[in-house]
gemmi code that builds the backbone of each chain (N, CA, C; Angstrom):
import gemmi

chains = {
    "A": [
        ("ASP", (-160.579, 115.969, 314.038), (-160.231, 114.606, 313.626), (-158.860, 114.244, 314.200)),
        ("ALA", (-158.704, 112.975, 314.602), (-157.465, 112.563, 315.245), (-156.341, 112.368, 314.255)),
        ("GLY", (-156.605, 112.377, 312.976), (-155.562, 112.109, 312.019), (-155.388, 110.620, 311.805)),
        ("VAL", (-154.366, 110.253, 311.039), (-154.058, 108.854, 310.795), (-153.367, 108.292, 312.040)),
        ("ILE", (-153.877, 107.180, 312.507), (-153.343, 106.607, 313.749), (-152.650, 105.291, 313.439)),
        ("GLN", (-151.404, 105.204, 313.860), (-150.644, 103.977, 313.664), (-150.249, 103.377, 315.007)),
        ("SER", (-150.203, 102.060, 315.038), (-149.707, 101.379, 316.236), (-149.001, 100.089, 315.831)),
        ("PRO", (-147.991, 99.653, 316.603), (-147.415, 100.405, 317.718), (-146.524, 101.543, 317.208)),
        ("ARG", (-146.056, 102.371, 318.087), (-145.155, 103.457, 317.707), (-143.747, 102.914, 317.503)),
        ("HIS", (-143.394, 101.948, 318.335), (-142.099, 101.279, 318.222), (-142.323, 99.786, 318.369)),
        ("GLU", (-141.543, 99.018, 317.610), (-141.627, 97.568, 317.701), (-140.224, 97.009, 317.594)),
        ("VAL", (-139.846, 96.230, 318.592), (-138.555, 95.538, 318.563), (-138.858, 94.057, 318.618)),
        ("THR", (-138.319, 93.317, 317.671), (-138.609, 91.899, 317.615), (-137.369, 91.145, 317.170)),
        ("GLU", (-137.432, 89.856, 317.294), (-136.302, 89.029, 316.877), (-136.564, 88.436, 315.499)),
        ("MET", (-135.498, 88.229, 314.792), (-135.586, 87.639, 313.459), (-136.438, 86.372, 313.495)),
        ("GLY", (-137.319, 86.258, 312.516), (-138.159, 85.080, 312.429), (-139.536, 85.259, 313.022)),
        ("GLN", (-139.705, 86.292, 313.834), (-140.999, 86.536, 314.460), (-141.945, 87.227, 313.483)),
        ("GLU", (-143.229, 87.067, 313.752), (-144.250, 87.760, 312.970), (-144.472, 89.152, 313.537)),
        ("VAL", (-144.602, 90.117, 312.645), (-144.831, 91.504, 313.050), (-146.103, 91.991, 312.377)),
        ("THR", (-146.961, 92.637, 313.136), (-148.181, 93.218, 312.574), (-148.249, 94.693, 312.917)),
        ("LEU", (-148.323, 95.506, 311.888), (-148.445, 96.950, 312.040), (-149.884, 97.340, 311.708)),
        ("ARG", (-150.389, 98.313, 312.442), (-151.798, 98.672, 312.308), (-151.979, 100.132, 311.933)),
        ("CYS", (-153.066, 100.401, 311.243), (-153.329, 101.756, 310.790), (-154.825, 102.022, 310.760)),
        ("LYS", (-155.187, 103.192, 311.275), (-156.564, 103.680, 311.177), (-156.528, 104.965, 310.367)),
        ("PRO", (-157.108, 104.957, 309.173), (-157.058, 106.176, 308.347), (-158.037, 107.223, 308.854)),
        ("ILE", (-157.952, 108.390, 308.289), (-158.904, 109.448, 308.608), (-160.276, 109.052, 308.068)),
        ("SER", (-161.280, 109.233, 308.893), (-162.631, 108.866, 308.515), (-163.045, 109.573, 307.225)),
        ("GLY", (-163.581, 108.781, 306.289), (-164.025, 109.354, 305.025), (-162.997, 109.292, 303.920)),
        ("HIS", (-161.758, 109.016, 304.279), (-160.728, 108.885, 303.252), (-160.852, 107.524, 302.582)),
        ("ASP", (-160.758, 107.506, 301.252), (-160.954, 106.250, 300.549), (-159.671, 105.677, 299.950)),
        ("TYR", (-158.545, 106.379, 300.144), (-157.251, 105.828, 299.741), (-156.414, 105.601, 300.995)),
        ("LEU", (-155.703, 104.463, 301.013), (-154.790, 104.182, 302.109), (-153.493, 103.638, 301.535)),
        ("PHE", (-152.384, 104.167, 302.045), (-151.058, 103.839, 301.530), (-150.162, 103.328, 302.658)),
        ("TRP", (-149.333, 102.369, 302.332), (-148.256, 101.945, 303.235), (-146.924, 102.283, 302.566)),
        ("TYR", (-146.088, 103.044, 303.290), (-144.744, 103.399, 302.838), (-143.723, 102.876, 303.844)),
        ("ARG", (-142.527, 102.641, 303.354), (-141.410, 102.266, 304.197), (-140.293, 103.278, 303.979)),
        ("GLN", (-139.648, 103.704, 305.059), (-138.591, 104.696, 304.951), (-137.312, 104.182, 305.582)),
        ("THR", (-136.246, 104.177, 304.804), (-134.916, 103.849, 305.297), (-133.934, 104.892, 304.790)),
        ("MET", (-132.794, 104.961, 305.433), (-131.768, 105.908, 304.992), (-131.285, 105.562, 303.589)),
        ("MET", (-131.141, 104.277, 303.345), (-130.563, 103.851, 302.066), (-131.534, 104.015, 300.900)),
        ("ARG", (-132.796, 103.719, 301.107), (-133.744, 103.656, 299.996), (-134.799, 104.761, 300.021)),
        ("GLY", (-134.760, 105.577, 301.064), (-135.726, 106.670, 301.141), (-137.123, 106.143, 301.411)),
        ("LEU", (-138.122, 106.840, 300.880), (-139.526, 106.476, 301.055), (-139.980, 105.600, 299.899)),
        ("GLU", (-140.362, 104.383, 300.218), (-140.807, 103.443, 299.196), (-142.291, 103.154, 299.393)),
        ("LEU", (-143.052, 103.230, 298.330), (-144.453, 102.834, 298.393), (-144.539, 101.319, 298.335)),
        ("LEU", (-145.170, 100.749, 299.345), (-145.298, 99.291, 299.393), (-146.585, 98.832, 298.710)),
        ("ILE", (-147.700, 99.433, 299.116), (-149.004, 99.032, 298.605), (-149.981, 100.164, 298.858)),
        ("TYR", (-151.022, 100.261, 298.012), (-152.093, 101.173, 298.355), (-153.445, 100.586, 298.012)),
        ("PHE", (-154.449, 101.042, 298.740), (-155.821, 100.575, 298.629), (-156.722, 101.745, 298.203)),
        ("ASN", (-157.766, 101.392, 297.479), (-158.826, 102.337, 297.187), (-160.139, 101.659, 297.530)),
        ("ASN", (-160.907, 102.285, 298.413), (-162.159, 101.669, 298.865), (-161.946, 100.234, 299.336)),
        ("ASN", (-160.897, 100.046, 300.110), (-160.548, 98.774, 300.764), (-159.977, 97.736, 299.806)),
        ("VAL", (-159.849, 98.040, 298.541), (-159.350, 97.082, 297.552), (-157.896, 97.401, 297.229)),
        ("PRO", (-156.998, 96.413, 297.288), (-155.602, 96.692, 296.920), (-155.502, 97.015, 295.439)),
        ("ILE", (-154.870, 98.151, 295.129), (-154.760, 98.608, 293.750), (-153.395, 98.284, 293.160)),
        ("ASP", (-152.365, 98.495, 293.952), (-151.005, 98.295, 293.461), (-150.136, 97.796, 294.599)),
        ("ASP", (-149.706, 96.559, 294.502), (-148.820, 95.998, 295.540), (-147.446, 95.697, 294.977)),
        ("SER", (-147.105, 96.348, 293.889), (-145.827, 96.072, 293.236), (-144.624, 96.454, 294.087)),
        ("GLY", (-144.842, 97.271, 295.091), (-143.740, 97.665, 295.955), (-143.509, 96.741, 297.131)),
        ("MET", (-144.368, 95.771, 297.323), (-144.179, 94.817, 298.420), (-142.933, 93.994, 298.120)),
        ("PRO", (-141.967, 94.017, 299.013), (-140.659, 93.444, 298.685), (-140.691, 91.947, 298.384)),
        ("GLU", (-141.452, 91.204, 299.107), (-141.486, 89.767, 298.862), (-142.684, 89.169, 299.581)),
        ("ASP", (-142.822, 87.842, 299.414), (-144.018, 87.181, 299.947), (-144.111, 87.234, 301.461)),
        ("ARG", (-143.051, 87.609, 302.109), (-143.104, 87.712, 303.571), (-143.988, 88.877, 304.010)),
        ("PHE", (-144.243, 89.788, 303.105), (-145.057, 90.968, 303.405), (-146.476, 90.756, 302.889)),
        ("SER", (-147.451, 91.106, 303.704), (-148.829, 91.076, 303.261), (-149.577, 92.231, 303.910)),
        ("ALA", (-150.584, 92.731, 303.234), (-151.384, 93.832, 303.766), (-152.851, 93.555, 303.514)),
        ("LYS", (-153.675, 93.978, 304.476), (-155.109, 93.798, 304.362), (-155.817, 95.072, 304.771)),
        ("MET", (-157.012, 95.216, 304.247), (-157.868, 96.321, 304.659), (-159.290, 95.766, 304.754)),
        ("PRO", (-159.624, 95.172, 305.894), (-160.920, 94.498, 306.030), (-162.110, 95.449, 306.019)),
        ("ASN", (-161.877, 96.710, 306.386), (-162.945, 97.709, 306.326), (-162.330, 99.086, 306.155)),
        ("ALA", (-163.173, 100.072, 306.018), (-162.703, 101.419, 305.685), (-161.922, 102.089, 306.802)),
        ("SER", (-161.952, 101.518, 307.994), (-161.318, 102.202, 309.116), (-160.122, 101.446, 309.682)),
        ("PHE", (-159.632, 100.428, 308.970), (-158.557, 99.644, 309.557), (-157.754, 98.929, 308.475)),
        ("SER", (-156.429, 98.954, 308.641), (-155.546, 98.219, 307.750), (-154.389, 97.646, 308.550)),
        ("THR", (-153.869, 96.519, 308.094), (-152.706, 95.912, 308.719), (-151.646, 95.620, 307.671)),
        ("LEU", (-150.406, 95.711, 308.109), (-149.253, 95.282, 307.317), (-148.535, 94.230, 308.146)),
        ("LYS", (-148.391, 93.054, 307.579), (-147.819, 91.941, 308.320), (-146.533, 91.487, 307.656)),
        ("ILE", (-145.548, 91.192, 308.478), (-144.277, 90.643, 307.990), (-144.067, 89.313, 308.705)),
        ("GLN", (-143.962, 88.247, 307.941), (-143.800, 86.923, 308.512), (-143.032, 86.017, 307.563)),
        ("PRO", (-141.848, 85.559, 307.938), (-141.080, 85.919, 309.129), (-140.291, 87.204, 308.924)),
        ("SER", (-140.040, 87.905, 309.991), (-139.288, 89.159, 309.877), (-137.786, 88.879, 309.782)),
        ("GLU", (-137.080, 89.807, 309.144), (-135.634, 89.728, 308.981), (-135.021, 91.076, 309.360)),
        ("PRO", (-133.747, 91.088, 309.739), (-133.105, 92.362, 310.127), (-133.210, 93.439, 309.051)),
        ("ARG", (-133.187, 93.054, 307.788), (-133.256, 94.055, 306.718), (-134.636, 94.710, 306.591)),
        ("ASP", (-135.597, 94.204, 307.340), (-136.914, 94.835, 307.368), (-136.957, 96.023, 308.325)),
        ("SER", (-135.896, 96.206, 309.070), (-135.846, 97.322, 310.018), (-135.973, 98.640, 309.259)),
        ("ALA", (-136.945, 99.449, 309.666), (-137.261, 100.687, 308.953), (-138.372, 101.392, 309.717)),
        ("VAL", (-138.740, 102.567, 309.232), (-139.944, 103.217, 309.722), (-141.039, 102.980, 308.685)),
        ("TYR", (-142.159, 102.475, 309.147), (-143.279, 102.175, 308.269), (-144.370, 103.221, 308.509)),
        ("PHE", (-144.756, 103.877, 307.417), (-145.775, 104.915, 307.497), (-147.045, 104.468, 306.799)),
        ("CYS", (-148.149, 104.834, 307.398), (-149.443, 104.706, 306.774), (-149.914, 106.118, 306.442)),
        ("ALA", (-150.597, 106.261, 305.322), (-151.118, 107.561, 304.921), (-152.480, 107.361, 304.272)),
        ("SER", (-153.314, 108.375, 304.351), (-154.615, 108.285, 303.693), (-154.911, 109.569, 302.943)),
        ("SER", (-155.817, 109.456, 301.987), (-156.246, 110.631, 301.235), (-157.667, 110.404, 300.756)),
        ("SER", (-158.274, 111.482, 300.266), (-159.667, 111.377, 299.840), (-159.840, 111.978, 298.465)),
        ("GLY", (-160.967, 111.694, 297.873), (-161.337, 112.345, 296.633), (-160.601, 111.804, 295.431)),
        ("GLN", (-160.079, 112.687, 294.658), (-159.436, 112.310, 293.411), (-158.108, 111.611, 293.663)),
        ("PRO", (-157.664, 110.797, 292.722), (-156.344, 110.173, 292.855), (-155.237, 111.218, 292.913)),
        ("ASN", (-154.144, 110.868, 293.546), (-152.954, 111.714, 293.639), (-153.153, 112.972, 294.476)),
        ("GLU", (-154.201, 113.035, 295.254), (-154.383, 114.205, 296.101), (-153.488, 114.100, 297.339)),
        ("LYS", (-153.457, 115.137, 298.140), (-152.483, 115.193, 299.222), (-152.725, 114.090, 300.240)),
        ("LEU", (-151.620, 113.623, 300.765), (-151.641, 112.550, 301.736), (-151.531, 113.093, 303.155)),
        ("PHE", (-152.213, 112.407, 304.051), (-152.095, 112.667, 305.477), (-151.377, 111.458, 306.070)),
        ("PHE", (-150.241, 111.723, 306.677), (-149.413, 110.645, 307.200), (-149.653, 110.423, 308.684)),
        ("GLY", (-149.516, 109.157, 309.086), (-149.435, 108.850, 310.494), (-148.033, 109.125, 311.016)),
        ("SER", (-147.840, 108.877, 312.295), (-146.545, 109.148, 312.929), (-145.518, 108.056, 312.667)),
        ("GLY", (-145.966, 106.952, 312.102), (-145.043, 105.895, 311.742), (-144.817, 104.867, 312.839)),
        ("THR", (-144.368, 103.691, 312.423), (-143.929, 102.639, 313.346), (-142.457, 102.386, 313.087)),
        ("GLN", (-141.658, 102.592, 314.125), (-140.219, 102.311, 314.031), (-140.029, 100.832, 314.334)),
        ("LEU", (-139.651, 100.053, 313.320), (-139.473, 98.613, 313.481), (-137.994, 98.261, 313.523)),
        ("SER", (-137.618, 97.534, 314.551), (-136.249, 97.027, 314.666), (-136.314, 95.515, 314.765)),
        ("VAL", (-135.680, 94.834, 313.832), (-135.629, 93.379, 313.848), (-134.200, 92.963, 314.185)),
        ("LEU", (-134.060, 92.307, 315.313), (-132.720, 91.962, 315.806), (-132.255, 90.589, 315.317)),
    ],
    "B": [
        ("SER", (-139.662, 102.260, 292.885), (-138.473, 102.991, 292.450), (-138.699, 104.467, 292.698)),
        ("GLN", (-137.640, 105.196, 292.942), (-137.735, 106.608, 293.223), (-137.733, 107.375, 291.916)),
        ("GLN", (-138.737, 108.209, 291.708), (-138.791, 108.981, 290.489), (-138.121, 110.319, 290.687)),
        ("GLY", (-138.353, 110.949, 291.835), (-137.843, 112.290, 292.039), (-136.421, 112.286, 292.549)),
        ("GLU", (-135.646, 113.198, 292.018), (-134.298, 113.401, 292.532), (-134.214, 114.830, 293.013)),
        ("GLU", (-133.773, 114.987, 294.243), (-133.753, 116.315, 294.816), (-132.342, 116.833, 294.966)),
        ("ASP", (-132.268, 118.124, 294.885), (-130.967, 118.786, 294.880), (-131.121, 120.125, 295.594)),
        ("PRO", (-130.275, 120.461, 296.566), (-129.178, 119.607, 297.041), (-129.684, 118.546, 298.009)),
        ("GLN", (-128.843, 117.631, 298.397), (-129.214, 116.639, 299.403), (-129.277, 117.279, 300.773)),
        ("ALA", (-128.413, 118.269, 301.001), (-128.403, 118.959, 302.284), (-128.125, 120.435, 302.045)),
        ("LEU", (-128.729, 121.261, 302.891), (-128.608, 122.709, 302.757), (-128.572, 123.322, 304.145)),
        ("SER", (-127.594, 124.199, 304.362), (-127.472, 124.862, 305.650), (-127.422, 126.371, 305.419)),
        ("ILE", (-128.342, 127.097, 306.055), (-128.420, 128.546, 305.856), (-128.631, 129.236, 307.195)),
        ("GLN", (-128.505, 130.547, 307.188), (-128.774, 131.347, 308.373), (-130.243, 131.782, 308.377)),
        ("GLU", (-130.748, 131.938, 309.573), (-132.113, 132.435, 309.722), (-132.265, 133.748, 308.958)),
        ("GLY", (-133.389, 133.882, 308.274), (-133.649, 135.084, 307.503), (-133.300, 134.946, 306.029)),
        ("GLU", (-132.425, 134.000, 305.712), (-132.067, 133.772, 304.312), (-133.164, 132.954, 303.629)),
        ("ASN", (-133.100, 132.936, 302.297), (-134.019, 132.109, 301.516), (-133.403, 130.741, 301.258)),
        ("ALA", (-134.254, 129.735, 301.170), (-133.801, 128.377, 300.869), (-134.487, 127.909, 299.603)),
        ("THR", (-133.704, 127.373, 298.689), (-134.255, 126.848, 297.443), (-133.872, 125.387, 297.286)),
        ("MET", (-134.882, 124.568, 297.035), (-134.677, 123.141, 296.811), (-135.261, 122.789, 295.456)),
        ("ASN", (-134.612, 121.863, 294.768), (-135.032, 121.484, 293.432), (-135.397, 120.009, 293.367)),
        ("CYS", (-136.301, 119.707, 292.453), (-136.753, 118.332, 292.275), (-136.859, 118.058, 290.780)),
        ("SER", (-136.276, 116.945, 290.346), (-136.438, 116.539, 288.954), (-137.128, 115.179, 288.926)),
        ("TYR", (-137.886, 114.954, 287.872), (-138.613, 113.699, 287.762), (-138.527, 113.195, 286.332)),
        ("LYS", (-139.055, 111.982, 286.118), (-138.778, 111.334, 284.834), (-139.987, 111.138, 283.935)),
        ("THR", (-141.180, 110.996, 284.530), (-142.334, 110.635, 283.716), (-143.370, 111.761, 283.705)),
        ("SER", (-144.427, 111.582, 282.945), (-145.520, 112.547, 282.932), (-146.249, 112.504, 284.262)),
        ("ILE", (-146.673, 113.673, 284.707), (-147.304, 113.747, 286.013), (-148.646, 114.458, 285.956)),
        ("ASN", (-149.497, 114.147, 286.933), (-150.736, 114.892, 287.132), (-150.491, 116.110, 288.012)),
        ("ASN", (-149.671, 115.899, 289.027), (-149.335, 116.992, 289.917), (-148.019, 116.692, 290.612)),
        ("LEU", (-147.510, 117.673, 291.294), (-146.288, 117.511, 292.080), (-146.551, 118.149, 293.442)),
        ("GLN", (-146.130, 117.472, 294.476), (-146.398, 117.944, 295.826), (-145.101, 118.046, 296.605)),
        ("TRP", (-145.107, 118.905, 297.592), (-143.977, 119.029, 298.509), (-144.456, 118.719, 299.920)),
        ("TYR", (-143.618, 117.962, 300.634), (-143.900, 117.566, 302.004), (-142.710, 117.921, 302.879)),
        ("ARG", (-142.998, 118.078, 304.139), (-141.969, 118.348, 305.128), (-141.991, 117.242, 306.178)),
        ("GLN", (-140.806, 116.877, 306.655), (-140.706, 115.869, 307.708), (-139.735, 116.358, 308.767)),
        ("ASN", (-140.261, 116.551, 309.953), (-139.407, 116.835, 311.096), (-138.854, 115.520, 311.625)),
        ("SER", (-137.715, 115.599, 312.250), (-137.016, 114.415, 312.711), (-137.919, 113.549, 313.578)),
        ("GLY", (-138.042, 112.278, 313.212), (-138.817, 111.340, 314.007), (-140.318, 111.458, 313.843)),
        ("ARG", (-140.765, 112.230, 312.859), (-142.207, 112.429, 312.683), (-142.652, 111.987, 311.289)),
        ("GLY", (-143.953, 111.984, 311.100), (-144.496, 111.703, 309.780), (-144.384, 112.908, 308.865)),
        ("LEU", (-144.670, 112.683, 307.599), (-144.592, 113.765, 306.624), (-145.845, 114.624, 306.680)),
        ("VAL", (-145.652, 115.902, 306.432), (-146.760, 116.857, 306.426), (-146.819, 117.532, 305.063)),
        ("HIS", (-148.004, 117.540, 304.482), (-148.187, 118.147, 303.165), (-148.027, 119.659, 303.250)),
        ("LEU", (-147.271, 120.214, 302.289), (-147.070, 121.662, 302.237), (-147.864, 122.312, 301.118)),
        ("ILE", (-147.720, 121.790, 299.909), (-148.304, 122.460, 298.760), (-148.383, 121.488, 297.588)),
        ("LEU", (-149.401, 121.679, 296.765), (-149.617, 120.855, 295.576), (-149.711, 121.773, 294.368)),
        ("ILE", (-149.008, 121.422, 293.307), (-149.089, 122.185, 292.065), (-149.463, 121.214, 290.945)),
        ("ARG", (-150.453, 121.585, 290.161), (-150.930, 120.703, 289.113), (-150.104, 120.889, 287.850)),
        ("SER", (-150.202, 119.921, 286.960), (-149.337, 119.913, 285.774), (-149.614, 121.096, 284.838)),
        ("ASN", (-150.799, 121.694, 284.955), (-151.106, 122.833, 284.096), (-150.830, 124.177, 284.788)),
        ("GLU", (-150.215, 124.116, 285.954), (-149.842, 125.333, 286.675), (-148.333, 125.526, 286.595)),
        ("ARG", (-147.905, 126.753, 286.695), (-146.472, 127.044, 286.596), (-145.901, 127.545, 287.908)),
        ("GLU", (-146.751, 128.165, 288.713), (-146.255, 128.718, 289.972), (-147.391, 128.744, 290.971)),
        ("LYS", (-147.018, 128.556, 292.245), (-148.015, 128.587, 293.302), (-147.365, 129.120, 294.568)),
        ("HIS", (-148.150, 129.846, 295.351), (-147.643, 130.428, 296.593), (-148.499, 129.975, 297.764)),
        ("SER", (-147.850, 129.819, 298.900), (-148.565, 129.555, 300.135), (-147.736, 130.123, 301.267)),
        ("GLY", (-148.152, 131.264, 301.784), (-147.376, 131.913, 302.846), (-145.960, 132.224, 302.380)),
        ("ARG", (-144.967, 131.692, 303.092), (-143.565, 131.925, 302.718), (-143.054, 130.921, 301.686)),
        ("LEU", (-143.920, 130.064, 301.208), (-143.522, 129.056, 300.227), (-143.893, 129.493, 298.817)),
        ("ARG", (-142.957, 129.230, 297.908), (-143.234, 129.460, 296.490), (-142.760, 128.229, 295.731)),
        ("VAL", (-143.652, 127.649, 294.946), (-143.312, 126.465, 294.165), (-143.449, 126.793, 292.691)),
        ("THR", (-142.488, 126.337, 291.915), (-142.581, 126.461, 290.467), (-142.531, 125.072, 289.852)),
        ("LEU", (-143.113, 124.955, 288.676), (-143.131, 123.688, 287.965), (-142.847, 123.957, 286.490)),
        ("ASP", (-141.872, 123.245, 285.959), (-141.545, 123.326, 284.535), (-141.681, 121.924, 283.952)),
        ("THR", (-142.812, 121.653, 283.340), (-143.057, 120.295, 282.842), (-142.178, 119.979, 281.624)),
        ("SER", (-141.726, 120.993, 280.910), (-140.854, 120.728, 279.757), (-139.489, 120.229, 280.217)),
        ("LYS", (-139.059, 120.704, 281.375), (-137.778, 120.265, 281.939), (-137.968, 119.188, 282.994)),
        ("LYS", (-139.230, 118.863, 283.277), (-139.538, 117.874, 284.309), (-138.834, 118.242, 285.616)),
        ("SER", (-139.094, 119.443, 286.053), (-138.448, 119.890, 287.283), (-139.349, 120.854, 288.045)),
        ("SER", (-139.091, 120.929, 289.339), (-139.826, 121.825, 290.221), (-138.854, 122.403, 291.242)),
        ("SER", (-139.201, 123.555, 291.764), (-138.396, 124.110, 292.845), (-139.302, 124.598, 293.963)),
        ("LEU", (-138.791, 124.494, 295.165), (-139.473, 124.997, 296.365), (-138.598, 126.087, 296.966)),
        ("LEU", (-139.167, 127.253, 297.110), (-138.464, 128.374, 297.729), (-139.118, 128.697, 299.053)),
        ("ILE", (-138.322, 128.724, 300.106), (-138.802, 129.164, 301.415), (-138.151, 130.513, 301.681)),
        ("THR", (-138.944, 131.530, 301.794), (-138.393, 132.870, 302.015), (-138.299, 133.175, 303.505)),
        ("ALA", (-137.355, 134.039, 303.850), (-137.180, 134.495, 305.233), (-137.216, 133.317, 306.197)),
        ("SER", (-136.308, 132.388, 306.008), (-136.347, 131.137, 306.770), (-136.213, 131.371, 308.273)),
        ("ARG", (-136.748, 130.411, 309.010), (-136.718, 130.440, 310.472), (-136.095, 129.144, 310.970)),
        ("ALA", (-135.608, 129.153, 312.174), (-135.024, 127.933, 312.753), (-136.047, 126.794, 312.737)),
        ("ALA", (-137.319, 127.128, 312.889), (-138.376, 126.103, 312.896), (-138.574, 125.465, 311.529)),
        ("ASP", (-137.988, 126.029, 310.484), (-138.079, 125.415, 309.152), (-137.100, 124.252, 309.000)),
        ("THR", (-136.224, 124.060, 309.961), (-135.279, 122.947, 309.924), (-136.043, 121.631, 309.847)),
        ("ALA", (-135.803, 120.880, 308.776), (-136.536, 119.652, 308.514), (-136.021, 119.059, 307.210)),
        ("SER", (-136.571, 117.920, 306.843), (-136.335, 117.352, 305.512), (-137.524, 117.655, 304.628)),
        ("TYR", (-137.250, 117.972, 303.380), (-138.298, 118.337, 302.430), (-138.269, 117.369, 301.258)),
        ("PHE", (-139.450, 116.863, 300.921), (-139.581, 115.860, 299.881), (-140.532, 116.340, 298.797)),
        ("CYS", (-140.175, 116.051, 297.554), (-141.151, 116.227, 296.484), (-141.780, 114.871, 296.205)),
        ("ALA", (-143.012, 114.895, 295.740), (-143.737, 113.677, 295.410), (-144.512, 113.920, 294.134)),
        ("THR", (-144.466, 112.954, 293.242), (-145.136, 113.126, 291.953), (-146.313, 112.173, 291.825)),
        ("GLY", (-147.420, 112.731, 291.360), (-148.583, 111.936, 291.011), (-148.447, 111.565, 289.545)),
        ("VAL", (-148.107, 110.316, 289.296), (-147.749, 109.894, 287.956), (-148.990, 109.681, 287.099)),
        ("THR", (-148.971, 110.226, 285.911), (-150.090, 110.069, 284.973), (-150.331, 108.596, 284.698)),
        ("GLY", (-151.583, 108.190, 284.788), (-151.923, 106.803, 284.505), (-151.855, 105.906, 285.719)),
        ("ASN", (-151.226, 106.357, 286.785), (-151.178, 105.580, 288.025), (-152.137, 106.222, 289.012)),
        ("THR", (-153.349, 105.783, 288.989), (-154.360, 106.448, 289.809), (-154.051, 106.284, 291.282)),
        ("GLY", (-153.822, 107.377, 291.935), (-153.623, 107.363, 293.375), (-152.191, 107.261, 293.827)),
        ("LYS", (-151.305, 106.863, 292.951), (-149.942, 106.568, 293.380), (-149.104, 107.834, 293.428)),
        ("LEU", (-148.413, 108.055, 294.573), (-147.465, 109.153, 294.721), (-146.077, 108.563, 294.932)),
        ("ILE", (-145.104, 109.063, 294.183), (-143.735, 108.568, 294.325), (-142.873, 109.697, 294.860)),
        ("PHE", (-142.145, 109.408, 295.926), (-141.367, 110.418, 296.627), (-139.913, 110.432, 296.180)),
        ("GLY", (-139.329, 111.629, 296.234), (-137.905, 111.783, 296.019), (-137.137, 111.463, 297.287)),
        ("GLN", (-135.812, 111.604, 297.206), (-134.957, 111.242, 298.340), (-134.913, 112.329, 299.406)),
        ("GLY", (-135.307, 113.512, 299.074), (-135.408, 114.576, 300.054), (-134.192, 115.474, 300.148)),
        ("THR", (-134.438, 116.679, 300.646), (-133.382, 117.644, 300.958), (-133.468, 117.944, 302.441)),
        ("THR", (-132.335, 117.823, 303.113), (-132.290, 118.145, 304.540), (-131.878, 119.598, 304.699)),
        ("LEU", (-132.755, 120.379, 305.302), (-132.502, 121.808, 305.485), (-132.212, 122.098, 306.947)),
        ("GLN", (-131.112, 122.780, 307.183), (-130.798, 123.259, 308.521), (-130.787, 124.779, 308.482)),
        ("VAL", (-131.585, 125.384, 309.347), (-131.615, 126.837, 309.457), (-131.009, 127.206, 310.797)),
        ("LYS", (-129.897, 127.905, 310.750), (-129.178, 128.248, 311.978), (-129.690, 129.572, 312.531)),
        ("PRO", (-129.957, 129.603, 313.829), (-130.477, 130.833, 314.431), (-129.405, 131.927, 314.501)),
    ],
}
model = gemmi.Model(1)
for chain_id, residues in chains.items():
    chain = gemmi.Chain(chain_id)
    for i, (resn, *xyz) in enumerate(residues, 1):
        res = gemmi.Residue()
        res.name, res.seqid = resn, gemmi.SeqId(i, " ")
        for name, pos in zip(("N", "CA", "C"), xyz):
            atom = gemmi.Atom()
            atom.name, atom.element = name, gemmi.Element(name[0])
            atom.pos, atom.b_iso = gemmi.Position(*pos), 0.0
            res.add_atom(atom)
        chain.add_residue(res)
    model.add_chain(chain)
structure = gemmi.Structure()
structure.add_model(model)
structure.setup_entities()
C-alpha cells in the first residue's frame, strides 16, 4: 500500500489567495483526520471524518477553513482567503476499525502564505 | 486544545544510553499512543497502550501507563543515533469517538 498521500508537498501563496490541500487515505480506512502543526501550537486537530461524514470540526480555526470528503478515497482542506498566520505544516492521517486506533500519517503539506 | 504535556521538552544523550520521556494528560482516556516524527516528515506510530494495561513492550521501547496519575512514560533502551527525532504522546479521549489529541512533544538527540 502506498500509504496516505498528500499533495502538494509544498505550497507558497500570497495572502488572500485560495489554497486547496489534498489527501488520499489508505484504502479501507474509514477515519480521516486533518491536523495542523506549528512551532507555537504544536499538533492541532482541525477536523475528522468517519465514513466520509464530518464528525468533529471544532478545531477548524474559522470560516475561512473548510474540509470535504466526497468519497472514501479523497479529501480536501480549503483555506479561502489565506492569511500569513495560516502558514504551517498540514497533515492528513487515516485509521481503520475502532475509534482511537493508530493513525497513519501522510508526509504533510508545508504551506507558506506570504 | 492540547491535552498531553510532555517532559522534558528536549533531551540529549549519548548513544547506548537510555532515554525516558513522560506524558501527562487531563481527562479519561481509552488508550494512549506514542508517535515519532523525524525532521520534515510525518508522524509514525510506535506503540499503543490501552487504559486497562499498565505496561507494554515493543523491541527497545517500553511504555508504562498510570491512569491514577494520568501519566505515561516512554523508555527507549540502548539508544542509537537513528533514534534522534521528536516523540509525541497522543490520547484517545473517552467519549470522543475517533479523536486523538497530541502533546507538544519531546525532542530527542542521540549523539554518536
